[in-house]
Structure formats: structure tokens, C-alpha cells
N, C-alpha and C positions, 0 to 999 in steps of 0.2 A: 236327638236330632238337632242339627245346627240351625241357627236363625237364617231366614231368607235374606236378610239384609245385614251388612256389616258396617261398622262405624268407620273403618279404614279400608282402602282399596285392597282387594285380594288379587294378587297377580295371577293366581291359578284360575281365576274366572275371566281372564283377559283372552279373548279369542285370538288376538294377534300373537300372543305368546305360544299358543298351541299350533297356530299356523306356521310358526317358525321351526317346527319339528324339534323341540327341545330334547336333550338327552336326559337320561335318568339322573345324572349328576346335577343338571340345571334344575330339574324338578325337586330333587331332594334338598337342594340349597334353599329354594324358596320355602319349602316346608319347615326347614330348620330355622329360617328367618321369621317364622310366625304366620306364614300364609296358610290358611285352613284348607286342607285337602278334601274336606267333606262338606264344605259350605255350598249352599244353593245361591244362585243369582235370582233375580226377580222372576225369571221365567222357569224356575225350578230345574235348571241345568246345574250340575256340579262339575268339578274338575275331571272326574272320570268320564262323564258323558262328552265333555269337550275334547278330551284326549281321544276317545273312540271316534268321534266325528271327524277328527283331523288326522286319523290313522297313525297315532302314536305307536312306537314299537312295543312289542309284548312285554319287555322288561319294565317299561313305564307303567303299563296297565297292571302288571303284577305288583309293582311297588305301591300304586294307589290303592289297590284292593287290600293291601295289608295295613292301611292307615285306619285309625279309629273313626268309626262313623260310616265306613264304606263296606257294606255287606251286599251279597249277591241278590238279596231280596229287597234292597232299598228302592223305594219308589221315587222316580224323577219326573221330568216333564211329561205331561199327559199320562201319568201313572205307569211309565215304563221302567222296567228293571234293566240292569246293564246288559243282559242277554239280548233284549230287544235291539239295543243300539249296535251291539256286535254283529248281529244277524243283518241288520239294516245296511251295515257297511261291508258285509261279506267277510268279516274278520273271523275266520275259522279258529285261529289260534286263541284269540281272546274268548270266543264262545266255548271252546273246549275247557279253558280254565274256569270259566264261570260254572259250567256244568259240573266239573270236577269238584267245585266248592259247594255244590248242592242247588244250583239254580234250577228253578222250575220252568221249563220251556213252554208249558201250557198256560202259564199265568197270563191273564188278560190285561191289556192296558185300557185306558179310558175310552178308546174307540173300538174296543172289542177285538183287537189284534192279539193273537198269540205270537210267540217269537217267530214261528214259521210263516204265518200269514203276513207278518210285518216284513219279513224278508222278501216275500213274493210281491208285496205292495211296493217295495223299493226296487224291484226288478232284478233281484239276485237269482241267477240261473244255475249256479254251481251245484251239481248233484251231490257232491261230497258234503256240502253245507247242510242240505236237507237230510241226507243220510245220518249225519251227526245228530240232528234234532230228533229224527225218528228213533234213533237208538236211545235217546234220553227221554222218550215218552210222547213225542208228537204223533198225532194221528191226522194225516192230511185229508182223510176221507170225512172227518167230522168237524174239523176246525174251520170256522168261517168268521167273517167280520160282522159288524152290526147290521149290515145290509144282507147278510146271508151269502156273501161271496167267498168261494174257496180259493185256494192258492192258484189254481189254474186260471180262474177269472182275473185275479188280482195281478198276475204277472203278464197277462196278455197285452196290455197297453205298451209294455216295454219291449216287445219282441219285434225282430226284423223278419222272422220266418216262423212257421209252425213247428219246426224241428224241435225247438226247446220245450214244447209241450209234451213230447213223447215220454219224458221222465214222469210227469204228473199223471199222464194217462196210465202208464205202467203201475203207478201206485194206487190206481183205482178211481181217479177223477175223470169222469167222462168228458169228451170234447163238447158235448151239448149241455154241460152244467149251466145252471141258472141261479141267480140270487133270489131273494124273497119276492121280488116284484117281477121275476121272469126275464130279467136282462141276462143275455148270454155273452159268449166270447166275442161275437161280432159287435155287440154294443160296447163292450169294454175296449175293443180295438178302435172303435169310432171315437172313444174318449180321448185317445192320443192321436187320432187322425191318421192312422197307419193304413193307407189305401191298399198296399201290397198284401198285408195280413187280412184285411177285410175281404179282398178278392179271393184269397186262398180259403177262407172260411166259407164263403159262398159256394165255392167249388166242392168243399167238403160236406155240403148239405146242411149247414147251420142256418136256421131261420133268421132272416134279416129284415123282413118287411112288417112283421106283425106288430100290433100295438100291445104293449106290455100291461101288466095288471094295474099299474098306476096311471095308465092313459098315455104314457110316453113311448118313445121309440129311440132308434139310434141317433136321430137328430138331437134329441134332448141330451143324450150322453155326450155327443160331440160338442154341444153347446157348453156343457160343463167344463170340458177340456181337462187338461192336467194342471197341476199346481203351477201357476205363473207361466203357463204355456197354452194360451187359447189357440184354437184351430183357425186356419185361414179359409178363404173362399173355396179353394179347390176341394177340400174335404166335404163341404156341404153340397157342392155341385155334383161330386161323385155319388153321394148318398141319394140325391134326387134322381140321378141318372139310372140307378138300379131300383127305383121305385119306393124309396123311403120318403114319407110325407114330411116336407119341411115346415108345414104350418100346424103341426099337431099341438094340442094343449092338454096338459096332464090333468088329472082329477082335482089337483089342488090349484088349478088355474094358471099354472106356469107354462109359458111358451119359450121358444129359443131366445127371444129378446130379453126376457126377464133374466135369464142366466148370463147372457153375453153382456148385459148392462153392468154387471158387477165385475167383469173380468177382461173384456176385450176392448181394445181401442181401434179396431180395424173398421174404418168407415165403410169399406166395400162390403164387408159381411153384414153390417147393419142395413145397408141399402138393399142387399139381397133379400133379407127376411121381410123388410117393409114391402118390397115389390111382390113378395109371396103372399101378402095379405095380412101380416101381423101388425098389430097396432101398439104404439107406445103408450096408449091409455088402457090397455087390457089389464084388468085387476086379477091378482091371484087371490087365494082364500083369505089372506090378511089385508086385502085391499091395496097391496103394493103394485105399482105399475112399472114397466121398464123405464119410463122417464124418472120416476122417483128413485129407482135403484141407481140409474146413471148419475142423477144429481147428487147422490150420497157420496160417490167415490170416483166417478169417471172423468174424462177430460172434457173441457169446454166444447171441443169440436163434436164429440159424441152427443153431449147434451143438446147442443144447438141443432144437430141433425134430427134428433127425436122431437124437438119442439116444433119442427116444421110440419109434422103430420099429427101433432097432438092438438086436440080440441078443448082440453081442459087442464090448463097449467096449474090450476088451484085445487085439483082433486086431492082428497085426503084419504089415508088408509084407515084401518079400523081403530088405530090409536089417535086419529086426528092429525097425523103428520102429513105435511105437503112436501112437494119436491123442494121448495125453498127451506122448509124446516130442516130437511136432511142435508141440504147443501150448507146451510149455516152451521150445522153441527160438525161437519167433517170435510167439506170440500173447499175449493179455492175461492178467492175473491172474485176471479173472473166468472166462475159459474154462478155465484150469488148475484153479481151485477147483471149477468145475462138474463137470469130469471126475473129479476126486478124490472129490467128494461122491457121484458115481454109481458108484464102485467101481473107477476106473482104478488100475492097479498102479503104485505109485511105485518099485518095484524092477525095472522092466523094463530089459533091456539089449539092445543091438543085436547083430548077428552078429559084430561086432568086440569085443564085451564092454564097449562104452561105456555108462555109466549116465546118469542124468538130470543129473548134475553136468556132464557133457560137453555135453549139449544146452543146458543153461542157459548155459554158458560161450560157446557159439556166439552166443547172443543179445546178447552184449556188443559185437558188431561194430557195432551201432547206437548204442552208447554210452549206453544208458538204464540208469543205475545204480539209480534208484529202483525200476524194474520188476524188476531183478535181485534186489534185496534183498527185495522183496515176495514174489516167487516162491520164493526160497530159504527164506523163513520158512514159506510155505505147504507146501512139500515136507517141511520138517523136522517141522512139526506133524502131517503125515500119516505120519511114521515113516521118512522117508528120511535116511540117514546120509551127510553130506558128507565124512566121513572114509574112506569106502569108496574103495579104489583100483581102477583098471582091471586087467584080466588082465595088462597089460604093466607094472603097478606104478606107473602114473601117479597122482599125487594132485593136489589143486587147485593146488599150487605148480607142478607140471609143466604143467598146463593154462594157468596164468597166464603161464609163460615162453613157451609156444607161441604164445599170442595177444597177448602184450605188455600184458596187462591188470593195471593197478594195483588195480582193484576185486577181481579174483580173489585177488590177493596178500593184500589186507585180509581177505577171507573166509577164506582159508587160515589166516591168523594168528588170526582169531577162533575158529577151530575147533582151534587148537593142533596143527596138523599138522607133520610133520617137514620142515623146509625143506631138509634135506640128504639126503633119501631118494633112493636110486638106483632107477631103473626097470629093466625087463627088459633094456634095452640098456646098462645101467651108467651112465646119465646122471643127474646131479642137475638140479634146476631151473636152477641157475646155468650148467651146461654148455649146456642147451637155449637159455637166454636169450643166451648168448655167441654161439651159432650163428645165432639168428633175430632178435635185436633190431635195431630201426631207429634207435635212439639209445642213450644211456647211462643213461636214467632207470630202466628196469626192472632193469638190472644193479645200479645203486647202491641201489635199494630192497631188492633181495634181500640184498645185502651188509650193509646197515644193520640188517637183521633176522636176521643170523647165518649167512648162506650162507658155506660154506667155500671160500676162495680156493684151497686146496691140493688139493682132491679131484681125482682123476684118472680118466680113462676107462680102459677095458681096454687102450687103446693108449698109456696114460701121458700123455695130454693134459690140461692144466689149463684152467680157464675162460679164462685169458689166451691160451693157445695157440689155442684155438678162436675167440676173438674176433679174433685176427689174421687168420683166414681169412674173416671176415665182410666181404663186399664192400661192403655198405651202410655199415658203420661206417668201413671204409677210405676210401670215397669222400668221407665227411664229415670225414676227417682228425681223428677223435675221439681224444683222448689217452687211451690205455688203461692208463696207469700205475697207476690206482686198483685194477686187477686183480692188481697185484703187491704184495709187501710194501713 
């Protein structure tokens, strides 16, 4: 199996290359030039998957399949084999080839999808595609996803009419199929907000008002929406008009606001549910409120709307995280400033004693240095002290070593913190960097700013000793002599 990361750019992992619909000659030229046709990118997509997703011609697919490292049972993103992706795109020719080469169409991906259920999840309606999978061993009557949804349920959100369900009904899937929690075709139609299909299912006698086993109903499914496609106000008004409760709360404490807070920016929808009696302070089983979820990732307008009816801006979840903690970790400067302006406590700590410097350091995973500096300044202006250590004694230098962040090191230097401070485990930042570094840059940066090469752990280990145990550094054959005198 090839490495997930290459030292030089692999053109075959460039999405724009595949979007240009390259010919087999162009692909083979890149392979001959040294671009690896079997390599994964950081998301575990390889050139074959990118080719399938961009509808490359069958001759390109066959060429890639013949390259070393590309087999029909190769696991890619989310544990999917090539047949999953071919079915997802409705590429019957590619799927036939994979099956001919021995592909197992009943293989499960990480989300419990077989090749057939993944095709249904993608909205593929071509009967010939499913006939091909059935001939290769698929059993539509028994194959379900992790929620217990069969192909009929999974395809329903994509339909414009019920006619396309006839094929699945003929194959033995009843129109009144349900998943593990009792959600049926009406609920799945609500997920995509298809009012026409929902009306047709009501006329067909499908139960649409009952509370499901987990305490939810079609409102909950509609609030989840489809990927990157939240439902608008008309869908929720329709559901209420036919008697579906808009204010239902599931057994795990979630209501529509919890779900919408992570996905929708439609202020009209939020106002609708607030007027229906839902509170932005309602806690789910983990203590998360709609306000917290919105603070984590939604727009400043949504967060501001929710704060208007919130009575506890400093509420924390079961991990001790507040709305401000979540905003600092992943949202915009505007959201952070709004929460501070409304009284959010900048001294909040989670159950492990982590303060806002920890949550801000997490945000550097995205590499947004400008955002980091802006929020750092906003927190300091509000009275937060970046010199504060965690209960374990970690300061910003320790966090920098743990994350490999040069930005954090610069921030720690700016605040004149102790680069050789030991935490509760007796480790200095250089010790931690020696254990966790992926290259020598962070180590050299610490040393150039005064990190002590001779400090030892409670077991007498120096940074050099610890670096020798670092498998990533060892695999790269990095010369560690700079850690010695």
C-alpha cells in the first residue's frame, strides 16, 4: 500500500486534472513521468476514485485498474471499494468491470453501505444498475445501512414521484419499510423537503404523524436535511399543517434547533421554531444547546438571533465547554466578539482544566494564522491571560509542541513565557516536540529560542533520547545530531 502523503506533488491527485476530462494518453503520460496511480491523498482518495467521481471514460478506468496497487478490493475513503464509487455515480460500465474482476458488491463501507445501498443513498434509480448488482450477489431485501434503512428508504429523498419506487417494491421492499427507529418513507421524504412526495405517501397510507422509537418525527428528519441542503420554512409549515409536531424533543434531548444550528443559516426557520416554543438553551444528553452548536460553526446572524432568547450564555456542556469555547475553537472573530460583548466568560475552563488558549490552539489545525491572531487579541482585550497554564502545567509552548504549530511558538515568545517550563509530567516543550514532531522544524525552532537540550524527564531521558523513539522521524531518516552538543 502506498503512503498517504508524498514528498512531491502527484498530478493524478489533482481534482482539476480529472475535472478536465483527460484522455488515456494524458493519464498514461503522467504515470510514465512518475506520478503514482495508486497513491492516496490525505482524505484517502486515490486517482481511481477521483477518476470515477469525475466520470472518466471506461478506458481510463481500465488503465488505472491495471496499475500496481489498484485492486478491486482496495479500501479508499470511508472504507469504500471502487464498486461503491462506480455505483454512486451510476457508472454501469465501470461497475461491470469491477464485478468481472471479482469485486464483492456486498462489502460494507465504514457507514454500513453495501454497493447497492450506497447507490440508493446517492439517488441512483436505473433498474439496470441494480439488476447488475443483484446478479453479482446483492440482496435488496436484507441490505441496510447502519440505521437499518433499506434501498427504498435511502432513495426516497431523491425522488420527484413514487413511480421510481415500483422497482424496489417488486424486489420485495415494502412501501411501509422502516429503519431501526421506525422512521419510514415519509420521514425520509421530509429529509429532502419533497412536499409532493410526502403528500403522495400520505395518500398511500404511510404513517406520517406518529412519534418514532427515539422520540423524533418527520420534523426531526426535515431538520437534519440533506448534505449541504437544509430545508426552508415551507417544508416545516407543511409538516405542521398535516399535524406533525414542530416542537418534539428526541430521547437524547435534541430538538429541531439543535440540528438546524449546525447546518442552516435561514433566520426565518430559526424564528419559526423559537415561536413554536423551542429554546436555544435546551440541553441534549451531552449538555449541548442550540446556542453552543451555532457558536461552533454558524453565522454571526444566527448566533445573535439565538442569544436574544437565551438566558444563560455561559452554560457549559458535559465536557465543560461553553458557547465561547466552541466559537474560539472553530468560528469567526465576529462570533467570538459578539459572545464576549454579551457577557461570555473568557476564563471558562473545561472539565480537564483546559482554558481558551487550548481551544484557540485547536483552531490552528486549519492553518488560519490571521484568525488566530485576531481572536488572541480579542481575548486579551477581554481580560484573558495567555500566560495562564493548565492544571497540568502546560503553557503555550507545550501546546505548540503538541500541535507542531510555529504560530503558537511565536505567540508564546510574544508573551515571554518560559520555554523550558516543565509540566505535571515533568516534560518540557522540547521533550514533547521530540516525541510528537513530524519533522525537525519545530525542534529547531524551539532550540533556536533557548530550549534546553540537556533537560531530562523523570526517567533521565533527554530530548535526543526521546527523538530516537519517534517513529515518524526515524522513518524519514532525519539526522538528529542537532539535539546533541
